[in-house]
C-alpha positions as semicolon CSV with decimal commas, in nm:
position;residue;x (nm);y (nm);z (nm)
1;M;10,155;4,516;2,673
2;L;9,846;4,534;2,900
3;P;9,796;4,268;3,166
4;L;9,526;4,005;3,094
5;E;9,302;4,125;3,380
6;T;9,313;4,483;3,250
7;K;9,210;4,364;2,903
8;R;8,914;4,180;3,052
9;V;8,800;4,491;3,239
10;I;8,823;4,705;2,924
11;I;8,625;4,448;2,722
12;A;8,358;4,429;2,995
13;V;8,323;4,809;3,006
14;L;8,301;4,837;2,627
15;S;8,042;4,558;2,615
16;F;7,834;4,738;2,878
17;F;7,833;5,063;2,681
18;L;7,755;4,879;2,356
19;L;7,459;4,707;2,522
20;A;7,339;5,038;2,665
21;A;7,364;5,201;2,321
22;L;7,160;4,922;2,163
23;L;6,892;4,957;2,429
24;I;6,872;5,333;2,370
25;V;6,841;5,278;1,995
26;G;6,574;5,019;2,061
27;Y;6,382;5,265;2,278
28;I;6,402;5,543;2,021
29;E;6,343;5,346;1,704
30;G;6,101;5,087;1,837
31;K;6,177;4,788;1,619
32;K;6,556;4,805;1,634
33;H;6,588;4,647;1,975
34;I;6,804;4,359;2,088
35;P;6,673;4,030;1,951
36;G;6,459;3,859;2,212
37;S;6,399;4,181;2,407
38;K;6,071;4,372;2,412
39;A;6,058;4,717;2,255
40;A;5,953;4,998;2,486
41;I;5,607;5,145;2,443
42;V;5,540;5,517;2,424
43;I;5,251;5,667;2,624
44;S;5,204;6,036;2,553
45;D;5,082;6,280;2,817
46;E;4,752;6,305;2,627
47;N;4,696;5,929;2,645
48;E;4,827;5,871;2,997
49;K;4,489;5,917;3,169
50;C;4,317;5,691;2,914
51;V;4,563;5,410;2,974
52;E;4,552;5,454;3,351
53;C;4,172;5,446;3,374
54;H;4,108;5,173;3,117
55;S;4,375;4,949;3,268
56;Q;4,143;4,886;3,560
57;Q;3,970;4,550;3,571
58;S;3,632;4,535;3,388
59;N;3,696;4,873;3,228
60;A;3,832;4,770;2,885
61;S;4,153;4,650;3,053
62;T;4,195;4,384;2,785
63;A;4,194;4,651;2,515
64;V;4,477;4,835;2,690
65;A;4,673;4,513;2,739
66;Q;4,637;4,430;2,370
67;W;4,736;4,783;2,269
68;K;5,053;4,756;2,479
69;E;5,155;4,456;2,269
70;S;5,094;4,638;1,939
71;E;5,318;4,827;1,703
72;H;5,096;5,129;1,761
73;A;5,213;5,138;2,123
74;I;5,580;5,124;2,022
75;K;5,529;5,418;1,786
76;G;5,327;5,622;2,033
77;V;4,996;5,590;1,851
78;G;4,748;5,576;2,136
79;C;4,382;5,605;2,226
80;I;4,333;5,969;2,127
81;E;4,507;5,934;1,790
82;C;4,252;5,672;1,681
83;H;3,936;5,764;1,876
84;Q;3,942;6,144;1,845
85;A;3,642;6,306;1,678
86;E;3,496;6,641;1,584
87;D;3,193;6,784;1,767
88;E;2,986;6,768;1,449
89;D;3,048;6,395;1,397
90;I;2,719;6,212;1,450
91;D;2,880;5,936;1,660
92;S;3,085;6,170;1,880
93;Y;3,039;6,236;2,251
94;Q;3,226;6,415;2,527
95;H;3,449;6,191;2,735
96;Y;3,613;6,397;3,007
97;K;3,828;6,651;2,820
98;H;3,806;6,483;2,480
99;T;3,556;6,445;2,199
100;I;3,550;6,073;2,124
101;A;3,419;5,873;1,825
102;T;3,218;5,563;1,902
103;I;3,316;5,410;1,570
104;V;3,674;5,409;1,446
105;S;3,633;5,394;1,068
106;P;3,877;5,341;0,780
107;K;3,865;5,718;0,729
108;D;4,004;5,761;1,079
109;C;4,280;5,508;1,003
110;S;4,362;5,702;0,685
111;R;4,520;5,979;0,895
112;C;4,827;5,755;0,890
113;H;4,742;5,484;0,635
114;K;4,648;5,688;0,328
115;K;4,761;5,438;0,064
116;E;4,590;5,144;0,231
117;F;4,270;5,346;0,271
118;A;4,259;5,450;-0,094
119;E;4,319;5,094;-0,216
120;F;4,060;4,945;0,015
121;Q;3,787;5,196;-0,068
122;K;3,795;5,093;-0,435
123;S;3,810;4,722;-0,359
124;H;3,539;4,458;-0,388
125;H;3,569;4,404;-0,013
126;A;3,457;4,761;0,053
127;D;3,141;4,700;-0,152
128;A;3,045;4,385;0,038
129;G;2,761;4,577;0,204
130;K;2,580;4,582;-0,131
131;I;2,453;4,234;-0,046
132;L;2,178;4,410;0,150
133;G;1,952;4,400;-0,158
134;S;2,049;4,056;-0,289
135;L;1,875;3,720;-0,296
136;D;2,082;3,618;0,005
137;N;1,922;3,897;0,203
138;V;1,574;3,805;0,080
139;L;1,640;3,466;0,234
140;A;1,760;3,615;0,563
141;E;1,502;3,894;0,595
142;V;1,192;3,733;0,448
143;V;1,217;3,356;0,402
144;E;1,415;3,271;0,717
145;G;1,315;3,566;0,933
146;H;1,132;3,896;0,912
147;A;1,249;4,236;0,793
148;T;1,135;4,414;1,112
149;L;1,028;4,165;1,379
150;F;1,280;4,020;1,625
151;G;1,540;4,275;1,526
152;N;1,575;4,132;1,175
153;A;1,771;3,866;1,364
154;V;1,916;3,649;1,087
155;A;2,047;3,934;0,874
156;T;2,177;4,125;1,178
157;S;2,363;3,836;1,341
158;G;2,444;3,651;1,020
159;C;2,482;3,826;0,685
160;K;2,579;4,169;0,813
161;Q;2,852;4,045;1,046
162;C;3,060;3,957;0,740
163;H;2,921;4,189;0,474
164;G;2,869;4,493;0,694
165;S;2,573;4,699;0,807
166;I;2,457;5,053;0,740
167;V;2,539;5,202;1,080
168;D;2,236;5,390;1,210
169;F;2,135;5,563;1,533
170;I;1,835;5,570;1,762
171;K;1,659;5,903;1,716
172;D;1,381;6,091;1,889
173;E;1,062;6,219;1,722
174;D;1,245;6,525;1,591
175;G;1,518;6,317;1,428
176;N;1,787;6,398;1,684
177;V;2,029;6,125;1,786
178;M;1,951;6,009;2,139
179;K;2,212;5,964;2,412
180;D;2,220;5,746;2,721
181;R;2,253;5,879;3,076
182;N;2,631;5,897;3,034
183;G;2,599;6,114;2,727
184;I;2,704;5,842;2,484
185;V;2,522;5,831;2,150
186;M;2,282;5,538;2,110
187;I;2,347;5,323;1,803
188;D;2,072;5,107;1,657
189;P;2,145;4,750;1,781
190;E;2,045;4,612;1,440
191;T;2,352;4,785;1,298
192;W;2,607;4,770;1,581
193;P;2,831;4,603;1,698
194;N;2,950;4,520;1,349
195;T;3,293;4,478;1,191
196;G;3,171;4,366;0,850
197;I;3,420;4,421;0,570
198;G;3,174;4,640;0,376
199;R;3,022;4,830;0,668
200;L;2,879;5,169;0,569
201;N;3,005;5,419;0,825
202;P;2,851;5,750;0,936
203;D;3,146;5,943;0,794
204;G;3,085;5,804;0,444
205;S;3,374;5,559;0,441
206;K;3,323;5,192;0,366
207;G;3,446;4,894;0,560
208;S;3,612;4,813;0,888
209;C;3,987;4,774;0,922
210;S;3,929;4,560;1,231
211;A;3,750;4,303;1,015
212;C;4,100;4,176;0,936
213;H;4,329;4,358;1,183
214;N;4,165;4,266;1,513
215;R;4,163;4,548;1,762
216;H;4,359;4,645;1,964
217;Y;4,661;4,444;1,851
218;F;4,614;4,543;1,484
219;S;4,867;4,272;1,408
220;V;4,988;4,216;1,051
221;A;5,087;3,860;1,146
222;Q;4,733;3,780;1,254
223;A;4,590;3,937;0,937
224;R;4,816;3,712;0,727
225;E;4,678;3,396;0,892
226;P;4,437;3,196;0,670
227;D;4,210;3,167;0,976
228;D;4,161;3,543;0,958
229;C;3,996;3,516;0,617
230;G;3,813;3,202;0,731
231;K;3,576;3,408;0,947
232;C;3,379;3,486;0,631
233;H;3,521;3,276;0,350
234;L;3,390;2,935;0,450
235;G;3,067;2,739;0,440
236;P;2,848;2,583;0,170
237;D;2,850;2,874;-0,076
238;H;3,201;3,018;-0,042
239;P;3,432;2,758;0,117
240;Q;3,762;2,918;0,024
241;Y;3,909;2,846;0,368
242;E;3,821;2,475;0,353
243;I;3,947;2,454;-0,004
244;Y;4,276;2,615;0,099
245;R;4,319;2,369;0,387
246;E;4,263;2,080;0,143
247;S;4,511;2,214;-0,112
248;K;4,885;2,149;-0,117
249;H;4,931;2,516;-0,029
250;G;4,732;2,475;0,293
251;I;4,900;2,147;0,383
252;S;5,243;2,303;0,342
253;Y;5,143;2,607;0,548
254;I;5,030;2,394;0,843
255;A;5,349;2,187;0,827
256;H;5,583;2,488;0,808
257;K;5,393;2,765;0,986
258;D;5,685;2,831;1,221
259;E;5,901;2,920;0,919
260;M;5,658;3,173;0,769
261;N;5,793;3,490;0,944
262;L;5,437;3,624;0,957
263;D;5,537;3,946;1,132
264;A;5,815;4,039;0,887
265;K;5,801;4,360;0,685
266;P;5,734;4,389;0,401
267;W;5,692;4,006;0,395
268;V;5,801;3,934;0,039
269;V;5,732;3,583;-0,089
270;G;6,055;3,410;-0,187
271;V;6,256;3,649;0,033
272;D;6,103;3,655;0,380
273;Y;5,946;3,310;0,348
274;I;5,950;3,018;0,104
275;S;5,737;2,746;0,266
276;A;5,384;2,821;0,144
277;P;5,145;3,096;0,040
278;T;4,853;3,213;0,253
279;C;4,540;3,395;0,134
280;A;4,723;3,722;0,190
281;T;5,024;3,606;-0,014
282;C;4,823;3,553;-0,330
283;H;4,569;3,832;-0,302
284;M;4,745;4,115;-0,119
285;S;5,106;4,074;-0,016
286;A;5,430;4,180;-0,180
287;T;5,642;3,996;-0,434
288;P;5,983;4,105;-0,564
289;N;5,787;4,280;-0,843
290;Q;5,471;4,404;-0,667
291;E;5,394;4,611;-0,361
292;I;5,137;4,516;-0,099
293;T;4,780;4,604;-0,202
294;H;4,458;4,633;-0,003
295;D;4,251;4,595;-0,321
296;V;4,193;4,219;-0,326
297;G;4,057;4,229;-0,682
298;E;4,383;4,337;-0,843
299;R;4,488;3,973;-0,896
300;I;4,152;3,808;-0,975
301;S;4,059;3,741;-1,339
302;W;3,728;3,549;-1,310
303;T;3,427;3,636;-1,096
304;L;3,306;3,307;-0,948
305;R;3,013;3,446;-0,748
306;P;2,719;3,483;-0,994
307;P;2,510;3,214;-1,171
308;I;2,730;3,258;-1,480
309;S;3,098;3,344;-1,443
310;E;3,247;3,622;-1,648
311;K;3,580;3,801;-1,653
312;V;3,606;4,031;-1,355
313;D;3,614;4,349;-1,565
314;A;3,309;4,259;-1,777
315;K;3,049;4,460;-1,583
316;A;3,264;4,772;-1,576
317;I;3,321;4,747;-1,951
318;K;2,946;4,711;-2,015
319;A;2,884;5,018;-1,799
320;G;3,148;5,217;-1,987
321;K;3,373;5,248;-1,682
322;E;3,751;5,234;-1,680
323;T;3,898;4,950;-1,479
324;M;4,206;4,729;-1,464
325;P;4,177;4,472;-1,748
326;W;4,136;4,109;-1,643
327;E;4,453;4,019;-1,835
328;E;4,657;4,256;-1,617
329;R;4,497;4,115;-1,303
330;R;4,589;3,765;-1,413
331;E;4,947;3,871;-1,479
332;N;4,958;4,012;-1,126
333;M;4,845;3,680;-0,979
334;Q;5,076;3,479;-1,200
335;D;5,365;3,692;-1,077
336;V;5,290;3,550;-0,731
337;C;5,275;3,196;-0,871
338;F;5,608;3,237;-1,052
339;Q;5,786;3,289;-0,721
340;C;5,747;2,914;-0,657
341;H;5,642;2,756;-0,988
342;T;5,768;2,740;-1,346
343;K;5,598;2,925;-1,628
344;Q;5,463;2,601;-1,781
345;F;5,325;2,486;-1,445
346;V;5,138;2,813;-1,395
347;Q;5,004;2,840;-1,751
348;N;4,887;2,478;-1,750
349;F;4,713;2,531;-1,417
350;Y;4,525;2,829;-1,558
351;K;4,417;2,618;-1,857
352;Q;4,274;2,359;-1,614
353;Y;4,101;2,633;-1,414
354;D;3,954;2,807;-1,721
355;D;3,823;2,474;-1,852
356;V;3,626;2,408;-1,531
357;V;3,472;2,756;-1,539
358;G;3,390;2,720;-1,909
359;L;3,236;2,375;-1,858
360;Y;3,020;2,495;-1,569
361;N;2,907;2,802;-1,762
362;H;2,808;2,627;-2,084
363;K;2,678;2,298;-1,952
364;Y;2,486;2,425;-1,650
365;G;2,508;2,797;-1,569
366;I;2,386;2,943;-1,898
367;P;2,115;2,679;-1,975
368;T;1,957;2,687;-1,628
369;T;1,967;3,067;-1,611
370;N;1,800;3,098;-1,953
371;I;1,529;2,851;-1,854
372;M;1,460;3,036;-1,529
373;K;1,424;3,362;-1,718
374;K;1,186;3,196;-1,964
375;L;0,976;3,041;-1,685
376;K;0,930;3,383;-1,527
377;A;0,874;3,566;-1,855
378;T;0,603;3,318;-1,962
379;G;0,431;3,317;-1,624
380;L;0,489;2,950;-1,550
381;I;0,637;3,062;-1,218
382;T;0,592;3,391;-1,034
383;A;0,835;3,662;-1,132
384;D;0,789;3,899;-0,838
385;I;0,817;3,666;-0,537
386;A;1,149;3,500;-0,470
387;F;1,168;3,141;-0,343
388;D;0,796;3,066;-0,357
389;D;0,847;2,804;-0,630
390;K;1,034;2,479;-0,572
391;I;1,249;2,522;-0,882
392;E;1,384;2,853;-0,750
393;W;1,540;2,667;-0,456
394;T;1,679;2,401;-0,689
395;Y;1,833;2,662;-0,918
396;F;1,975;2,855;-0,621
397;F;2,147;2,544;-0,484
398;L;2,286;2,463;-0,829
399;W;2,467;2,793;-0,889
400;H;2,495;2,952;-0,545
401;H;2,621;2,646;-0,357
402;E;2,741;2,360;-0,578
403;G;2,836;2,575;-0,878
404;R;3,042;2,815;-0,669
405;R;3,217;2,532;-0,487
406;A;3,320;2,369;-0,815
407;R;3,460;2,690;-0,959
408;M;3,632;2,794;-0,638
409;G;3,776;2,447;-0,593
410;A;3,936;2,466;-0,937
411;S;4,068;2,817;-0,870
412;M;4,250;2,711;-0,552
413;M;4,361;2,356;-0,634
414;G;4,101;2,182;-0,419
415;P;4,018;1,861;-0,612
416;D;3,748;1,733;-0,377
417;Y;3,562;2,065;-0,393
418;T;3,593;2,069;-0,773
419;Q;3,454;1,716;-0,804
420;W;3,247;1,565;-0,521
421;H;3,143;1,887;-0,345
422;G;3,121;2,065;-0,679
423;M;3,050;1,939;-1,030
424;Y;2,909;1,604;-0,914
425;E;2,648;1,785;-0,705
426;V;2,581;2,033;-0,987
427;A;2,511;1,743;-1,226
428;D;2,292;1,562;-0,972
429;R;2,094;1,879;-0,905
430;F;2,053;1,947;-1,279
431;Y;1,955;1,603;-1,408
432;M;1,770;1,464;-1,105
433;E;1,589;1,778;-0,985
434;F;1,603;2,076;-1,220
435;V;1,509;1,894;-1,543
436;P;1,220;1,694;-1,384
437;E;1,085;2,012;-1,223
438;V;1,092;2,196;-1,558
439;K;0,905;1,906;-1,717
440;E;0,649;1,915;-1,439
441;L;0,592;2,288;-1,494
442;I;0,548;2,223;-1,867
443;V;0,281;1,960;-1,800
444;H;0,110;2,187;-1,548
445;G;0,114;2,480;-1,789
446;K;-0,042;2,277;-2,070
447;A;-0,319;2,161;-1,838
448;H;-0,397;2,504;-1,692
449;G;-0,439;2,743;-1,982
450;K;-0,072;2,821;-2,051
451;A;-0,007;2,575;-2,333
452;S;0,173;2,828;-2,555
453;A;0,410;2,930;-2,276
454;A;0,469;2,567;-2,182
455;R;0,562;2,480;-2,542
456;E;0,818;2,764;-2,549
457;V;0,990;2,625;-2,240
458;E;0,960;2,270;-2,373
459;K;1,133;2,368;-2,695
460;M;1,416;2,533;-2,501
461;L;1,461;2,231;-2,273
462;N;1,467;1,989;-2,569
463;E;1,733;2,197;-2,744
464;I;1,947;2,191;-2,431
465;L;1,911;1,816;-2,370
466;N;1,980;1,733;-2,736
467;S;2,295;1,943;-2,740
468;E;2,642;1,791;-2,748
469;L;2,688;1,846;-2,374
470;H;2,368;1,669;-2,264
471;K;2,262;1,418;-2,531
472;W;2,409;1,128;-2,331
473;F;2,114;1,176;-2,093
474;L;1,873;1,091;-2,375
475;G;2,075;0,784;-2,476
476;K;2,209;0,958;-2,785
477;M;2,579;0,898;-2,725
478;S;2,757;0,815;-3,052
479;S;2,877;0,458;-3,114
480;S;3,241;0,566;-3,093
481;E;3,178;0,735;-2,757
482;K;2,996;0,425;-2,628
483;A;3,284;0,203;-2,741
484;A;3,538;0,428;-2,567
485;R;3,338;0,422;-2,242
486;Q;3,301;0,043;-2,258
487;K;3,673;0,000;-2,319
488;A;3,758;0,217;-2,019
489;K;3,508;0,021;-1,808
490;N;3,661;-0,314;-1,908
491;E;4,014;-0,192;-1,834
492;F;3,901;-0,070;-1,492
493;K;3,749;-0,409;-1,406
494;K;4,060;-0,591;-1,526
495;R;4,284;-0,364;-1,320
496;Y;4,100;-0,441;-0,999
497;A;3,996;-0,800;-1,074
498;G;4,248;-0,946;-0,832
499;E;4,134;-0,747;-0,527
């Protein structure tokens, strides 16, 4: 039988060696370190000079400090691994002994992240740069600003910072890319700096990984934060962030953020966290039945962006292209919902959502769009100049601002955005502005040699207003409908009579 003191010594020695072993494992395997301790970073010989030089104050020292806190640093992925370039790359330059890329593109990230790159390149996010020819850009480049003067300021500092720019370079008269006195290639300031999600890069890839994974941390936890998506998905025409914050999902997230395990891998809803979903949960992250995806469209069934909503696969089908059917996308999203909600809850929610989209489409989206097409086709407004007629602004507000808000509010359980910021404002814009402006154009057309065209539009407007959805506006509500409304009104007054 060993003496008590001897036992204590043996236990102390064994504990020391166990602790040492754990530290060694933590150093080698990065993540498997003692809870509460900091994993060791790995600086290769190739990166040592980069880290040493750029750690100096005012010489990108913040970038190095952020990198040291990243998972890249733990795994030995350093400056050269991400910034290396070939001599023939248009954005490359010589930096001491290395050829360096000015722009780190998704293609560069694909050296390690092949799956994520492939998914992202086929996503709707990657095509966000296509806005460059849209009505939104007409507003920014022509109506609000100028396409060439003042650096195309609004589009450069506004639209393109979310949607992405076509990265271009300053060139001499012979078309050669110019360099500054340090030998660094000169990028056109109208196109850079830019981390837009649909940026068009010199190497042909689309997007910017740092749009979501801020450099140089490249943190998955930060990318899972709703605030991360809120950089772009907020405001009068796409307020998904505000809608989320209003919803029960957003309220629960704020209340239980500390329980979300945002840095867990693979971060499976219902396994790694149960408190609330974030944007990433619903659109990208793993469930017990689905892997993580960087194609944000794989769970979206409606497109809520255009004047008239359609199923998200409709355009591809019309063009004869193969794509994931909207039904499969909806099943993917419902799989996320089922991790917290019953089947009846989810299916009933989708019925509510579909009804709002259908109501918007048939009562407002389709009628106003058809009238606008007729006004242009008949010459009652100009067809080749955008936003030079008052009714074009009215129509734009109706679908691009209020109409989107209503549909998005319904899609994300934001009641105030569905009603007061949405369908109420759509109705007000339609009845109090759009209809009177159409009537004014009809009168003007009849008085200025376009009577035939005016009558065509008048006939269309009358058919719309006399339809089941709008006849109330003409005082043509049926007697049974009037009685039902009066009954509801009386009951409301009686209910609040004592207040």
